[in-house]
N, C-alpha and C positions, 0 to 999 in steps of 0.2 A: 842507600836506604834514605827514605824521606821520613824523618822522625815524627813523633806524636804531636809536637807543637807546630808543625808546618801547616800553613794555610796558603794554598796556591790557587790562583785563578787565571785561566788562559789555556793555551794549547801547550802540552808537554810532549816533547819528542826525545827519545833516547835510543841508543843502540847497545845498551848493556842491560843486564838483569837489574830489576828495580823492585824494592819492597816499599809499599806505601803504608805508613802508620798514621799519617795526618789526614788533612782534608784537601781534596782536589776538586775544583769546580771548572770543568772544561774537558776537552777531548785529550786522550792520551794515545800516542802512536809510538810503538816500540818494536824492535826486531828480535828481542830475546824473550826471557821469562819475566812476567810481571805478576807480583803477588800483592793483593789488597789484604793486609794483615787484619787481625781481629778488631783492632781499634781504628782501622782505616775507613775512610768514607770517600767515595768518588761519585760525583754527579756529572756525568758526561759519558760519551762513547769511548770504548777502549778497543784499540786495534793492535794486534801483535802476533807473535808466534805461539807462545804458551801463556795462558791467563789462569791464575789461581785466585779464587775469591773466598776469603774467610771473613771479611768485613762487609760493609754496606756498599752497594752499587746501585745507582739509578742511571741506567743507560744501556745501550746495546754493546755486546761483546762479540768481536770478530777475531778469530784466531786461525792461523794457517795450519797449526798442529793440533792443539787441544785446549779445552776449557774445563776446569773442575770447580765445582761449587760445594763448599763445606756445609755442614749442618748448622754452623753458626752464622751463615751468610743470608741477610735479607737482600734479594736481588730483584729489581724491577726493570726489565728490559729483555730484548730478544737476544738469543745466542745463535751464532753462525760459526760452525767449526766442523772438521771431519771427525773429531772425537770429543764426546761430551760426557761428563760425569757430574751428576747432581746427587749428593748424599741425602739419604732420608733425614728429614728434619729441617732441611733448608727451606726458607720462606721465599719461594720463587713465583713471580708473576711475569709472564711473557710467553714467547714461543721459541721453539727449538728447530733449527734447520741444520741437518748434517749433510755436508757436501764437501767434496775434495777441493772445490773452487770456492772457498768461503770468501765472500765479499759483502760489504755493507750495502744494502739496498739504498738507492738514492732517496734522499728525503722527499724529493718531489713525487716519488712513487707511493708515498704514504697517504692514507686517508686521514680525514680530520681527527679520527680517534687514535691515530698513531700507528695503526696496523697497516701493513703493505696493501696497496691497491690490489684487488682481486683475491685477497685472502678470504678463504671460506671457513677456516678453522678459528674457533673462539680462542681467546687467550687462555693459557694454562696457569693454574695456581696450585702449588703444592705446599703443604706445611706439615710439620711433625707435631704441631701443637694440638 
């Protein structure tokens, strides 16, 4: 568990379950379950097996198993996973791609507006407010 007073900047790598209550600025790569708790804030891409978002995330989420976004979560970024759950009320801006081969698109393939090159779909925004 990374507590509420934690402030981390850089690349975080772990091979165990992790719960983030503090602030992380940078990419996170993990091989198990990662939970961004209600008071947690992540500004960077998250890659892993299972990602659960209850707090604030600004970055893309790439999971090999699943991503779930709670109603309390403001999320700005794209989601790539074979199984995705976004609860009604979540403040989500981005796009969703469900595929069994979830992989983060190369940054070089993104257009200047941040969307993948060749994307014809507009960004999605849902909110329960």
